[in-house]
N, C-alpha and C positions, 0 to 999 in steps of 0.2 A: 467567093470573094467578100472580104469583110467591109467594103465601102464602094462607093461609086466613083472613086478616083482611079485614074488609068495606072498610076504608079504608087505603090504602097511598100514600105520597107519597115521590117522589124528591127529594133535595136536592142542589144543585149549589153548593158553596162555594169562593169564591177565597181565603177565610180558611183558613189551615192548621188542620183539625179532625182530625188524625190521632189514632187510637185506638191509644194505646201501652200502655195498662194500668199506667202508672207513676203511683202515687197518693201517693209521699212524696218529700220533697226538692225541689229546684229543678232548673233547667236545662231544655234544649230538649225532651226527651221529656214532662217533667212538664208543661210549659206547652202542649204540643200536646194532651195529655190534658185539661188544664183547659178548652181551647176545645171539645173534644168533649163534655165534661161540661156546658158552658154550652149547647151545642146541645140535649142531653137534658133539662136543667132547663127550658129554654124551651119544649120541647115539653110537658114536664110541667105547664105552667101551663094547658094545654087538655086534657089526657088522659094516661093512663098510656101511655107510648111503648113500642112493642115493636120492637127492632132487627131489620130484616129483612136489611139489608146493611150492615156496617161500612163507614166511609169508605174508598175506593180513591183512590189518587192518580193523576191523569191529566194529560197535557200537550197543549196545543194547540201545534203547530209549523207553520211556514210551508211545510214540506216536504210533509207529508201532508194539509194543509188540514183537519185534525181528523177526517177521514173514518174513519181506522183506530181511533179511539177508541171505547171501549165507550160512552161518554157519548153520542157522536153517534148510535150504533145505537140507544140506549134513548130518547133525548129527541126526536131529529129536529131539523128545522130550523125549524119553525112557532113556536118559543117565544122568550122573550126573549133567551135566551143563544144568540145566533147567531154565526156565523164572523166575521160583519163587526164585532162589538163586541168581540172578544177579540183582543187584540195577540199577535203571535207570541211564542213561549217563555213562555206562561203556564200555571202549574199550577193545578189545581183538584180538588176532592175530591168524589167523588159517594157518596151513601148513601141507603138507604131506611129509613123508619120506618113501621110500621103501628099501627093502633089497632082495638079492638073496636067502636067507635062510628062511625056514619055521619054525615057533615056537620059533624064537629067542627072541620074546617079551613076551612070555607066554600067557596063556589064558586070554583073555580080557585086554592084555597089563599089567598084574600084575607085571611081571619082570620090565617092562619099568618103571612104577609107583615106584617101589622100588629103582631103580637106580636113578631116578630124584629127589626123596624125600631129601630135605635139601641141594640141590646143591646152592652154592652162586650165586647171580646175582647182577647186578648194579642196584640200585634203583633210583627213582626220574628222570625218563626219561618222556615218554609220556603215562605211565600207568596211569589209574585212579583210581587204588586201592593202599592202603598204604602197603609198604612192611616192616614188623617188625616181625621177622628179615628178612633181604634182601636175601631170599632164595626161590627156587622153593619149594612149598608145594603140595604133592599128598595124603598125609595121613591123616593130622589133618583136619577134616571135617569142621572145623571152619574157616580154612585159605587156602583151596584148590585154587591154582592159575594156575594150569597147569594140563590138562587131556590129554590122548591118547585113541583112538578109533580105532579098527580094521577096515579096509576098508569094510569088508563083512557086518558090522552093519550099514553102511552109506547109503545103498541102499533105 
């Protein structure tokens, strides 16, 4: 277990959710922070989120087949984000959120996926996917760009 919280989920986002700490002005870093704030606020619809791991940027490249990535080592190959569905040179962000309540995200994070589906985001940052429309997608299999996995499945 990575924390003392009874519920921890890993998130993998192909939308740039870099936590920059920039809370004033405009520009790339402010917009990256806005997307991260959107993640936290969306979690906040269900529970008081506790940040276990801030977003870390990872890459999938055709050279290492993703196996050298921390994401691969934490998530494994049995989930929706598989090597086959990620095109080469794709960037993604992995983070972990905990809560003091059990079951709040549903079985296999289904409630969390419902809440995040179609939440607006700021496009054209450092993500390598095209965001049309500019929203988190969790249900449309053709455009999935964020997924969540319970900690227990990442062992």
